[in-house]
Biopython code that builds the backbone (N, CA, C, O; Angstrom):
import numpy as np
from Bio.PDB.StructureBuilder import StructureBuilder

atoms = [
    (1, "MET", "N", (0.849, -1.169, 0.000)),
    (1, "MET", "CA", (0.000, 0.000, 0.000)),
    (1, "MET", "C", (0.896, 1.234, 0.000)),
    (1, "MET", "O", (1.791, 1.368, 0.835)),
    (2, "LYS", "N", (0.642, 2.128, -0.943)),
    (2, "LYS", "CA", (1.381, 3.384, -0.982)),
    (2, "LYS", "C", (0.620, 4.440, -0.194)),
    (2, "LYS", "O", (-0.607, 4.415, -0.096)),
    (3, "PHE", "N", (1.385, 5.363, 0.361)),
    (3, "PHE", "CA", (0.823, 6.447, 1.150)),
    (3, "PHE", "C", (1.394, 7.775, 0.698)),
    (3, "PHE", "O", (2.555, 7.870, 0.298)),
    (4, "VAL", "N", (0.567, 8.785, 0.769)),
    (4, "VAL", "CA", (0.997, 10.167, 0.612)),
    (4, "VAL", "C", (0.355, 10.928, 1.767)),
    (4, "VAL", "O", (-0.559, 10.423, 2.420)),
    (5, "LYS", "N", (0.832, 12.129, 2.012)),
    (5, "LYS", "CA", (0.268, 12.892, 3.126)),
    (5, "LYS", "C", (0.101, 14.342, 2.722)),
    (5, "LYS", "O", (0.827, 14.861, 1.874)),
    (6, "THR", "N", (-0.870, 14.982, 3.348)),
    (6, "THR", "CA", (-1.090, 16.405, 3.124)),
    (6, "THR", "C", (-0.105, 17.189, 3.991)),
    (6, "THR", "O", (0.488, 16.649, 4.925)),
    (7, "ASP", "N", (0.054, 18.459, 3.667)),
    (7, "ASP", "CA", (0.890, 19.328, 4.496)),
    (7, "ASP", "C", (0.330, 19.418, 5.912)),
    (7, "ASP", "O", (1.082, 19.509, 6.882)),
    (8, "GLU", "N", (-0.999, 19.391, 6.020)),
    (8, "GLU", "CA", (-1.634, 19.448, 7.338)),
    (8, "GLU", "C", (-1.273, 18.219, 8.171)),
    (8, "GLU", "O", (-1.005, 18.330, 9.367)),
    (9, "PHE", "N", (-1.268, 17.050, 7.536)),
    (9, "PHE", "CA", (-0.883, 15.829, 8.245)),
    (9, "PHE", "C", (0.556, 15.944, 8.729)),
    (9, "PHE", "O", (0.861, 15.602, 9.872)),
    (10, "ALA", "N", (1.443, 16.426, 7.857)),
    (10, "ALA", "CA", (2.857, 16.561, 8.233)),
    (10, "ALA", "C", (3.014, 17.497, 9.431)),
    (10, "ALA", "O", (3.792, 17.216, 10.343)),
    (11, "ALA", "N", (2.278, 18.604, 9.429)),
    (11, "ALA", "CA", (2.345, 19.543, 10.556)),
    (11, "ALA", "C", (1.769, 18.914, 11.822)),
    (11, "ALA", "O", (2.336, 19.056, 12.906)),
    (12, "ASP", "N", (0.634, 18.217, 11.680)),
    (12, "ASP", "CA", (0.032, 17.531, 12.826)),
    (12, "ASP", "C", (1.022, 16.517, 13.407)),
    (12, "ASP", "O", (1.189, 16.430, 14.624)),
    (13, "TRP", "N", (1.673, 15.756, 12.528)),
    (13, "TRP", "CA", (2.604, 14.704, 12.931)),
    (13, "TRP", "C", (3.739, 15.281, 13.773)),
    (13, "TRP", "O", (4.120, 14.709, 14.794)),
    (14, "LYS", "N", (4.269, 16.410, 13.335)),
    (14, "LYS", "CA", (5.383, 17.032, 14.065)),
    (14, "LYS", "C", (4.977, 17.440, 15.475)),
    (14, "LYS", "O", (5.808, 17.461, 16.383)),
    (15, "SER", "N", (3.700, 17.764, 15.659)),
    (15, "SER", "CA", (3.255, 18.206, 16.987)),
    (15, "SER", "C", (2.799, 17.054, 17.876)),
    (15, "SER", "O", (2.510, 17.266, 19.053)),
    (16, "LEU", "N", (2.730, 15.839, 17.334)),
    (16, "LEU", "CA", (2.327, 14.688, 18.152)),
    (16, "LEU", "C", (3.445, 14.284, 19.104)),
    (16, "LEU", "O", (4.611, 14.270, 18.710)),
    (17, "PRO", "N", (3.115, 13.959, 20.333)),
    (17, "PRO", "CA", (4.122, 13.409, 21.248)),
    (17, "PRO", "C", (4.651, 12.072, 20.714)),
    (17, "PRO", "O", (3.963, 11.376, 19.967)),
    (18, "ALA", "N", (5.847, 11.735, 21.096)),
    (18, "ALA", "CA", (6.501, 10.513, 20.614)),
    (18, "ALA", "C", (5.673, 9.263, 20.887)),
    (18, "ALA", "O", (5.624, 8.367, 20.044)),
    (19, "ASP", "N", (5.020, 9.181, 22.045)),
    (19, "ASP", "CA", (4.231, 7.983, 22.340)),
    (19, "ASP", "C", (3.028, 7.863, 21.411)),
    (19, "ASP", "O", (2.625, 6.750, 21.074)),
    (20, "HIS", "N", (2.451, 8.978, 20.995)),
    (20, "HIS", "CA", (1.338, 8.946, 20.039)),
    (20, "HIS", "C", (1.831, 8.418, 18.692)),
    (20, "HIS", "O", (1.179, 7.575, 18.075)),
    (21, "ARG", "N", (2.984, 8.914, 18.240)),
    (21, "ARG", "CA", (3.533, 8.445, 16.956)),
    (21, "ARG", "C", (3.836, 6.952, 17.010)),
    (21, "ARG", "O", (3.583, 6.231, 16.045)),
    (22, "ARG", "N", (4.377, 6.486, 18.134)),
    (22, "ARG", "CA", (4.702, 5.071, 18.283)),
    (22, "ARG", "C", (3.445, 4.211, 18.183)),
    (22, "ARG", "O", (3.441, 3.193, 17.490)),
    (23, "ILE", "N", (2.388, 4.615, 18.868)),
    (23, "ILE", "CA", (1.143, 3.841, 18.849)),
    (23, "ILE", "C", (0.548, 3.838, 17.439)),
    (23, "ILE", "O", (0.087, 2.801, 16.963)),
    (24, "PHE", "N", (0.557, 4.987, 16.776)),
    (24, "PHE", "CA", (0.037, 5.056, 15.410)),
    (24, "PHE", "C", (0.837, 4.129, 14.486)),
    (24, "PHE", "O", (0.257, 3.353, 13.726)),
    (25, "ARG", "N", (2.149, 4.213, 14.556)),
    (25, "ARG", "CA", (2.993, 3.348, 13.704)),
    (25, "ARG", "C", (2.700, 1.875, 13.960)),
    (25, "ARG", "O", (2.696, 1.070, 13.029)),
    (26, "SER", "N", (2.455, 1.521, 15.215)),
    (26, "SER", "CA", (2.207, 0.112, 15.536)),
    (26, "SER", "C", (0.898, -0.394, 14.939)),
    (26, "SER", "O", (0.720, -1.601, 14.781)),
    (27, "SER", "N", (-0.011, 0.504, 14.609)),
    (27, "SER", "CA", (-1.288, 0.094, 14.010)),
    (27, "SER", "C", (-1.204, -0.033, 12.493)),
    (27, "SER", "O", (-2.146, -0.514, 11.864)),
    (28, "MET", "N", (-0.094, 0.389, 11.897)),
    (28, "MET", "CA", (-0.004, 0.438, 10.439)),
    (28, "MET", "C", (0.036, -0.925, 9.759)),
    (28, "MET", "O", (-0.450, -1.050, 8.635)),
    (29, "ARG", "N", (0.582, -1.928, 10.381)),
    (29, "ARG", "CA", (0.595, -3.260, 9.750)),
    (29, "ARG", "C", (-0.832, -3.752, 9.544)),
    (29, "ARG", "O", (-1.179, -4.229, 8.464)),
    (30, "ALA", "N", (-1.658, -3.635, 10.584)),
    (30, "ALA", "CA", (-3.063, -4.046, 10.475)),
    (30, "ALA", "C", (-3.807, -3.147, 9.494)),
    (30, "ALA", "O", (-4.642, -3.626, 8.728)),
    (31, "PHE", "N", (-3.510, -1.842, 9.511)),
    (31, "PHE", "CA", (-4.170, -0.912, 8.600)),
    (31, "PHE", "C", (-3.821, -1.239, 7.151)),
    (31, "PHE", "O", (-4.707, -1.254, 6.296)),
    (32, "ASN", "N", (-2.554, -1.499, 6.862)),
    (32, "ASN", "CA", (-2.138, -1.846, 5.490)),
    (32, "ASN", "C", (-2.887, -3.073, 4.991)),
    (32, "ASN", "O", (-3.418, -3.076, 3.880)),
    (33, "ALA", "N", (-2.927, -4.105, 5.809)),
    (33, "ALA", "CA", (-3.619, -5.338, 5.414)),
    (33, "ALA", "C", (-5.107, -5.074, 5.205)),
    (33, "ALA", "O", (-5.703, -5.598, 4.264)),
    (34, "ALA", "N", (-5.704, -4.274, 6.069)),
    (34, "ALA", "CA", (-7.128, -3.962, 5.945)),
    (34, "ALA", "C", (-7.403, -3.152, 4.683)),
    (34, "ALA", "O", (-8.419, -3.367, 4.022)),
    (35, "CYS", "N", (-6.518, -2.229, 4.344)),
    (35, "CYS", "CA", (-6.688, -1.450, 3.104)),
    (35, "CYS", "C", (-6.636, -2.349, 1.884)),
    (35, "CYS", "O", (-7.468, -2.234, 0.984)),
    (36, "GLU", "N", (-5.663, -3.242, 1.853)),
    (36, "GLU", "CA", (-5.546, -4.172, 0.726)),
    (36, "GLU", "C", (-6.814, -5.007, 0.589)),
    (36, "GLU", "O", (-7.307, -5.211, -0.520)),
    (37, "ALA", "N", (-7.341, -5.488, 1.706)),
    (37, "ALA", "CA", (-8.575, -6.283, 1.682)),
    (37, "ALA", "C", (-9.751, -5.438, 1.210)),
    (37, "ALA", "O", (-10.581, -5.914, 0.435)),
    (38, "TYR", "N", (-9.832, -4.188, 1.667)),
    (38, "TYR", "CA", (-10.931, -3.300, 1.268)),
    (38, "TYR", "C", (-10.859, -2.981, -0.221)),
    (38, "TYR", "O", (-11.888, -2.961, -0.896)),
    (39, "ILE", "N", (-9.680, -2.735, -0.734)),
    (39, "ILE", "CA", (-9.520, -2.419, -2.154)),
    (39, "ILE", "C", (-9.936, -3.615, -3.008)),
    (39, "ILE", "O", (-10.579, -3.446, -4.044)),
    (40, "ALA", "N", (-9.574, -4.813, -2.580)),
    (40, "ALA", "CA", (-9.951, -6.021, -3.317)),
    (40, "ALA", "C", (-11.450, -6.280, -3.235)),
    (40, "ALA", "O", (-12.045, -6.788, -4.185)),
    (41, "ASP", "N", (-12.063, -5.933, -2.104)),
    (41, "ASP", "CA", (-13.486, -6.175, -1.886)),
    (41, "ASP", "C", (-14.032, -5.112, -0.939)),
    (41, "ASP", "O", (-13.909, -5.258, 0.277)),
    (42, "PRO", "N", (-14.642, -4.028, -1.477)),
    (42, "PRO", "CA", (-15.153, -2.962, -0.611)),
    (42, "PRO", "C", (-16.191, -3.415, 0.416)),
    (42, "PRO", "O", (-16.512, -2.658, 1.333)),
    (43, "GLY", "N", (-16.713, -4.612, 0.285)),
    (43, "GLY", "CA", (-17.637, -5.136, 1.278)),
    (43, "GLY", "C", (-16.929, -5.815, 2.441)),
    (43, "GLY", "O", (-17.561, -6.177, 3.433)),
    (44, "HIS", "N", (-15.617, -5.987, 2.318)),
    (44, "HIS", "CA", (-14.841, -6.640, 3.377)),
    (44, "HIS", "C", (-14.831, -5.738, 4.612)),
    (44, "HIS", "O", (-14.542, -4.547, 4.497)),
    (45, "PRO", "N", (-15.139, -6.279, 5.781)),
    (45, "PRO", "CA", (-15.190, -5.426, 6.990)),
    (45, "PRO", "C", (-13.790, -5.000, 7.446)),
    (45, "PRO", "O", (-12.813, -5.734, 7.297)),
    (46, "TRP", "N", (-13.730, -3.809, 7.997)),
    (46, "TRP", "CA", (-12.483, -3.316, 8.592)),
    (46, "TRP", "C", (-12.323, -3.970, 9.960)),
    (46, "TRP", "O", (-13.322, -4.276, 10.611)),
    (47, "PRO", "N", (-11.091, -4.191, 10.408)),
    (47, "PRO", "CA", (-10.893, -4.744, 11.756)),
    (47, "PRO", "C", (-11.497, -3.811, 12.808)),
    (47, "PRO", "O", (-11.289, -2.598, 12.760)),
    (48, "ALA", "N", (-12.224, -4.363, 13.730)),
    (48, "ALA", "CA", (-12.895, -3.553, 14.747)),
    (48, "ALA", "C", (-11.908, -2.708, 15.551)),
    (48, "ALA", "O", (-12.242, -1.595, 15.960)),
    (49, "ALA", "N", (-10.709, -3.217, 15.780)),
    (49, "ALA", "CA", (-9.722, -2.493, 16.585)),
    (49, "ALA", "C", (-9.276, -1.183, 15.929)),
    (49, "ALA", "O", (-8.829, -0.271, 16.625)),
    (50, "LEU", "N", (-9.392, -1.078, 14.603)),
    (50, "LEU", "CA", (-8.968, 0.149, 13.912)),
    (50, "LEU", "C", (-10.062, 1.211, 13.887)),
    (50, "LEU", "O", (-9.780, 2.386, 13.652)),
    (51, "ARG", "N", (-11.299, 0.809, 14.126)),
    (51, "ARG", "CA", (-12.423, 1.740, 14.140)),
    (51, "ARG", "C", (-12.419, 2.658, 12.919)),
    (51, "ARG", "O", (-12.445, 3.881, 13.054)),
    (52, "VAL", "N", (-12.386, 2.065, 11.736)),
    (52, "VAL", "CA", (-12.385, 2.811, 10.469)),
    (52, "VAL", "C", (-13.811, 2.921, 9.964)),
    (52, "VAL", "O", (-14.560, 1.944, 9.949)),
    (53, "LYS", "N", (-14.178, 4.143, 9.544)),
    (53, "LYS", "CA", (-15.500, 4.333, 8.949)),
    (53, "LYS", "C", (-15.492, 5.617, 8.125)),
    (53, "LYS", "O", (-14.678, 6.509, 8.366)),
    (54, "PRO", "N", (-16.402, 5.710, 7.151)),
    (54, "PRO", "CA", (-16.503, 6.961, 6.386)),
    (54, "PRO", "C", (-16.990, 8.077, 7.306)),
    (54, "PRO", "O", (-17.839, 7.857, 8.170)),
    (55, "MET", "N", (-16.450, 9.258, 7.113)),
    (55, "MET", "CA", (-16.905, 10.402, 7.900)),
    (55, "MET", "C", (-18.278, 10.835, 7.402)),
    (55, "MET", "O", (-18.588, 10.705, 6.218)),
    (56, "VAL", "N", (-19.082, 11.339, 8.298)),
    (56, "VAL", "CA", (-20.411, 11.828, 7.964)),
    (56, "VAL", "C", (-20.272, 13.209, 7.322)),
    (56, "VAL", "O", (-19.510, 14.049, 7.800)),
    (57, "ASN", "N", (-21.005, 13.435, 6.246)),
    (57, "ASN", "CA", (-21.042, 14.726, 5.547)),
    (57, "ASN", "C", (-19.703, 15.173, 4.969)),
    (57, "ASN", "O", (-19.495, 16.369, 4.762)),
    (58, "THR", "N", (-18.802, 14.248, 4.708)),
    (58, "THR", "CA", (-17.516, 14.571, 4.078)),
    (58, "THR", "C", (-17.211, 13.488, 3.053)),
    (58, "THR", "O", (-16.481, 12.538, 3.338)),
    (59, "LYS", "N", (-17.762, 13.633, 1.889)),
    (59, "LYS", "CA", (-17.668, 12.602, 0.860)),
    (59, "LYS", "C", (-16.220, 12.205, 0.570)),
    (59, "LYS", "O", (-15.374, 13.043, 0.258)),
    (60, "GLY", "N", (-15.966, 10.915, 0.683)),
    (60, "GLY", "CA", (-14.668, 10.360, 0.334)),
    (60, "GLY", "C", (-13.620, 10.417, 1.430)),
    (60, "GLY", "O", (-12.512, 9.915, 1.238)),
    (61, "ILE", "N", (-13.935, 11.012, 2.573)),
    (61, "ILE", "CA", (-12.969, 11.086, 3.668)),
    (61, "ILE", "C", (-13.357, 10.062, 4.736)),
    (61, "ILE", "O", (-14.521, 9.940, 5.119)),
    (62, "TRP", "N", (-12.357, 9.343, 5.195)),
    (62, "TRP", "CA", (-12.538, 8.300, 6.192)),
    (62, "TRP", "C", (-11.872, 8.721, 7.492)),
    (62, "TRP", "O", (-10.971, 9.560, 7.499)),
    (63, "GLU", "N", (-12.321, 8.134, 8.582)),
    (63, "GLU", "CA", (-11.690, 8.368, 9.876)),
    (63, "GLU", "C", (-11.252, 7.052, 10.480)),
    (63, "GLU", "O", (-11.858, 6.006, 10.245)),
    (64, "MET", "N", (-10.196, 7.122, 11.258)),
    (64, "MET", "CA", (-9.689, 5.961, 11.981)),
    (64, "MET", "C", (-9.359, 6.419, 13.398)),
    (64, "MET", "O", (-8.686, 7.431, 13.592)),
    (65, "THR", "N", (-9.827, 5.682, 14.362)),
    (65, "THR", "CA", (-9.482, 5.958, 15.747)),
    (65, "THR", "C", (-8.461, 4.914, 16.158)),
    (65, "THR", "O", (-8.809, 3.759, 16.404)),
    (66, "TRP", "N", (-7.215, 5.314, 16.230)),
    (66, "TRP", "CA", (-6.147, 4.360, 16.541)),
    (66, "TRP", "C", (-5.894, 4.235, 18.024)),
    (66, "TRP", "O", (-5.135, 3.365, 18.451)),
    (67, "SER", "N", (-6.511, 5.083, 18.813)),
    (67, "SER", "CA", (-6.428, 4.952, 20.269)),
    (67, "SER", "C", (-7.565, 5.746, 20.892)),
    (67, "SER", "O", (-7.781, 6.905, 20.539)),
    (68, "LEU", "N", (-8.277, 5.141, 21.798)),
    (68, "LEU", "CA", (-9.374, 5.833, 22.483)),
    (68, "LEU", "C", (-8.969, 6.353, 23.850)),
    (68, "LEU", "O", (-9.550, 7.315, 24.352)),
    (69, "SER", "N", (-7.983, 5.723, 24.446)),
    (69, "SER", "CA", (-7.581, 6.159, 25.779)),
    (69, "SER", "C", (-6.061, 6.121, 25.872)),
    (69, "SER", "O", (-5.416, 5.146, 25.486)),
    (70, "GLY", "N", (-5.524, 7.186, 26.382)),
    (70, "GLY", "CA", (-4.100, 7.261, 26.655)),
    (70, "GLY", "C", (-3.167, 6.944, 25.518)),
    (70, "GLY", "O", (-2.448, 5.950, 25.624)),
    (71, "PRO", "N", (-3.112, 7.672, 24.473)),
    (71, "PRO", "CA", (-3.727, 8.946, 24.106)),
    (71, "PRO", "C", (-4.961, 8.764, 23.225)),
    (71, "PRO", "O", (-5.186, 7.701, 22.646)),
    (72, "ASP", "N", (-5.743, 9.824, 23.143)),
    (72, "ASP", "CA", (-6.881, 9.894, 22.232)),
    (72, "ASP", "C", (-6.291, 10.125, 20.843)),
    (72, "ASP", "O", (-5.856, 11.235, 20.539)),
    (73, "GLY", "N", (-6.270, 9.103, 20.000)),
    (73, "GLY", "CA", (-5.616, 9.226, 18.700)),
    (73, "GLY", "C", (-6.548, 8.964, 17.546)),
    (73, "GLY", "O", (-7.207, 7.926, 17.478)),
    (74, "ARG", "N", (-6.595, 9.928, 16.629)),
    (74, "ARG", "CA", (-7.480, 9.821, 15.475)),
    (74, "ARG", "C", (-6.748, 10.302, 14.237)),
    (74, "ARG", "O", (-5.822, 11.108, 14.323)),
    (75, "ALA", "N", (-7.164, 9.808, 13.101)),
    (75, "ALA", "CA", (-6.582, 10.240, 11.832)),
    (75, "ALA", "C", (-7.666, 10.223, 10.771)),
    (75, "ALA", "O", (-8.625, 9.456, 10.856)),
    (76, "THR", "N", (-7.505, 11.081, 9.765)),
    (76, "THR", "CA", (-8.408, 11.071, 8.617)),
    (76, "THR", "C", (-7.595, 10.774, 7.372)),
    (76, "THR", "O", (-6.416, 11.116, 7.276)),
    (77, "PHE", "N", (-8.256, 10.126, 6.417)),
    (77, "PHE", "CA", (-7.575, 9.756, 5.173)),
    (77, "PHE", "C", (-8.590, 9.648, 4.056)),
    (77, "PHE", "O", (-9.800, 9.671, 4.280)),
    (78, "GLU", "N", (-8.069, 9.530, 2.853)),
    (78, "GLU", "CA", (-8.904, 9.281, 1.681)),
    (78, "GLU", "C", (-8.125, 8.385, 0.736)),
    (78, "GLU", "O", (-6.897, 8.317, 0.799)),
    (79, "PHE", "N", (-8.835, 7.708, -0.128)),
    (79, "PHE", "CA", (-8.187, 6.896, -1.148)),
    (79, "PHE", "C", (-7.902, 7.772, -2.356)),
    (79, "PHE", "O", (-8.715, 8.619, -2.725)),
    (80, "THR", "N", (-6.751, 7.566, -2.967)),
    (80, "THR", "CA", (-6.340, 8.329, -4.134)),
    (80, "THR", "C", (-5.576, 7.402, -5.068)),
    (80, "THR", "O", (-5.450, 6.209, -4.792)),
    (81, "ARG", "N", (-5.074, 7.932, -6.152)),
    (81, "ARG", "CA", (-4.297, 7.137, -7.105)),
    (81, "ARG", "C", (-2.860, 7.643, -7.115)),
    (81, "ARG", "O", (-2.620, 8.850, -7.162)),
    (82, "VAL", "N", (-1.910, 6.720, -7.071)),
    (82, "VAL", "CA", (-0.496, 7.034, -7.156)),
    (82, "VAL", "C", (0.148, 5.988, -8.060)),
    (82, "VAL", "O", (0.012, 4.788, -7.824)),
    (83, "ASP", "N", (0.844, 6.445, -9.090)),
    (83, "ASP", "CA", (1.520, 5.534, -10.029)),
    (83, "ASP", "C", (0.579, 4.462, -10.568)),
    (83, "ASP", "O", (0.977, 3.307, -10.721)),
    (84, "GLY", "N", (-0.651, 4.833, -10.852)),
    (84, "GLY", "CA", (-1.612, 3.915, -11.442)),
    (84, "GLY", "C", (-2.286, 2.964, -10.470)),
    (84, "GLY", "O", (-3.098, 2.137, -10.885)),
    (85, "GLY", "N", (-1.968, 3.062, -9.191)),
    (85, "GLY", "CA", (-2.576, 2.178, -8.203)),
    (85, "GLY", "C", (-3.276, 2.962, -7.108)),
    (85, "GLY", "O", (-3.093, 4.172, -6.974)),
    (86, "THR", "N", (-4.069, 2.261, -6.338)),
    (86, "THR", "CA", (-4.772, 2.899, -5.220)),
    (86, "THR", "C", (-3.796, 3.135, -4.078)),
    (86, "THR", "O", (-2.972, 2.279, -3.757)),
    (87, "ALA", "N", (-3.902, 4.304, -3.477)),
    (87, "ALA", "CA", (-3.055, 4.677, -2.346)),
    (87, "ALA", "C", (-3.915, 5.376, -1.298)),
    (87, "ALA", "O", (-5.066, 5.726, -1.558)),
    (88, "VAL", "N", (-3.354, 5.572, -0.132)),
    (88, "VAL", "CA", (-4.007, 6.301, 0.942)),
    (88, "VAL", "C", (-3.339, 7.663, 1.067)),
    (88, "VAL", "O", (-2.114, 7.761, 1.134)),
    (89, "ARG", "N", (-4.154, 8.712, 1.098)),
    (89, "ARG", "CA", (-3.655, 10.057, 1.388)),
    (89, "ARG", "C", (-4.070, 10.379, 2.814)),
    (89, "ARG", "O", (-5.253, 10.543, 3.109)),
    (90, "TRP", "N", (-3.080, 10.466, 3.696)),
    (90, "TRP", "CA", (-3.346, 10.865, 5.073)),
    (90, "TRP", "C", (-3.608, 12.355, 5.093)),
    (90, "TRP", "O", (-2.824, 13.133, 4.550)),
    (91, "ARG", "N", (-4.702, 12.758, 5.713)),
    (91, "ARG", "CA", (-5.126, 14.156, 5.721)),
    (91, "ARG", "C", (-4.795, 14.865, 7.034)),
    (91, "ARG", "O", (-4.198, 15.942, 7.023)),
    (92, "ARG", "N", (-5.178, 14.271, 8.160)),
    (92, "ARG", "CA", (-4.958, 14.872, 9.479)),
    (92, "ARG", "C", (-4.666, 13.757, 10.478)),
    (92, "ARG", "O", (-5.027, 12.601, 10.258)),
    (93, "ILE", "N", (-4.005, 14.119, 11.580)),
    (93, "ILE", "CA", (-3.769, 13.178, 12.673)),
    (93, "ILE", "C", (-3.710, 13.972, 13.976)),
    (93, "ILE", "O", (-3.185, 15.084, 14.016)),
    (94, "GLY", "N", (-4.249, 13.389, 15.026)),
    (94, "GLY", "CA", (-4.223, 14.069, 16.320)),
    (94, "GLY", "C", (-5.348, 13.597, 17.207)),
    (94, "GLY", "O", (-5.625, 12.402, 17.312)),
    (95, "ARG", "N", (-5.990, 14.557, 17.845)),
    (95, "ARG", "CA", (-7.100, 14.269, 18.744)),
    (95, "ARG", "C", (-8.423, 14.564, 18.042)),
    (95, "ARG", "O", (-8.447, 14.852, 16.846)),
    (96, "HIS", "N", (-9.495, 14.492, 18.771)),
    (96, "HIS", "CA", (-10.835, 14.656, 18.211)),
    (96, "HIS", "C", (-10.995, 15.969, 17.441)),
    (96, "HIS", "O", (-11.797, 16.034, 16.510)),
    (97, "GLY", "N", (-10.264, 16.997, 17.800)),
    (97, "GLY", "CA", (-10.363, 18.307, 17.147)),
    (97, "GLY", "C", (-10.043, 18.316, 15.668)),
    (97, "GLY", "O", (-10.439, 19.243, 14.961)),
    (98, "ILE", "N", (-9.339, 17.311, 15.181)),
    (98, "ILE", "CA", (-9.007, 17.276, 13.747)),
    (98, "ILE", "C", (-10.253, 17.127, 12.887)),
    (98, "ILE", "O", (-10.230, 17.438, 11.696)),
    (99, "TYR", "N", (-11.342, 16.650, 13.486)),
    (99, "TYR", "CA", (-12.564, 16.447, 12.714)),
    (99, "TYR", "C", (-13.220, 17.753, 12.291)),
    (99, "TYR", "O", (-14.085, 17.750, 11.415)),
    (100, "GLN", "N", (-12.824, 18.867, 12.895)),
    (100, "GLN", "CA", (-13.395, 20.165, 12.491)),
    (100, "GLN", "C", (-12.916, 20.573, 11.099)),
    (100, "GLN", "O", (-13.634, 21.259, 10.370)),
    (101, "LYS", "N", (-11.706, 20.153, 10.731)),
    (101, "LYS", "CA", (-11.155, 20.394, 9.388)),
    (101, "LYS", "C", (-10.463, 19.118, 8.933)),
    (101, "LYS", "O", (-9.234, 19.042, 8.911)),
    (102, "PRO", "N", (-11.259, 18.115, 8.570)),
    (102, "PRO", "CA", (-10.680, 16.795, 8.314)),
    (102, "PRO", "C", (-9.792, 16.744, 7.087)),
    (102, "PRO", "O", (-9.245, 15.690, 6.764)),
]
sb = StructureBuilder()
sb.init_structure("model")
sb.init_model(0)
sb.init_chain("A")
sb.init_seg("    ")
for serial, (resi, resn, name, xyz) in enumerate(atoms, 1):
    if name == "N":
        sb.init_residue(resn, " ", resi, " ")
    sb.init_atom(name, np.array(xyz, "f"), 0.0, 1.0, " ", f" {name:<3s}", serial, name[0])
structure = sb.get_structure()
């Protein structure tokens, strides 16, 4: 799975504490596998632990809650095309407040 990121994601990432970045990175193996499964079959369910779902009233933007407690970690993303294949564009990362400008 290829990834790209927005400038907002990069700025959010720099402001995340190290433990938040570590927890997010640790969820990426499961996220990558889930993305591949979703791309092959959009009816395939996302792993419950990743809490992935389309955002309400934001066409094409998805949310993932990678931690609910200690720290509150959330990220938004969308599917895009890179080099002729499907990729994930990370939009924002942080706490619940990122949903105001996903």
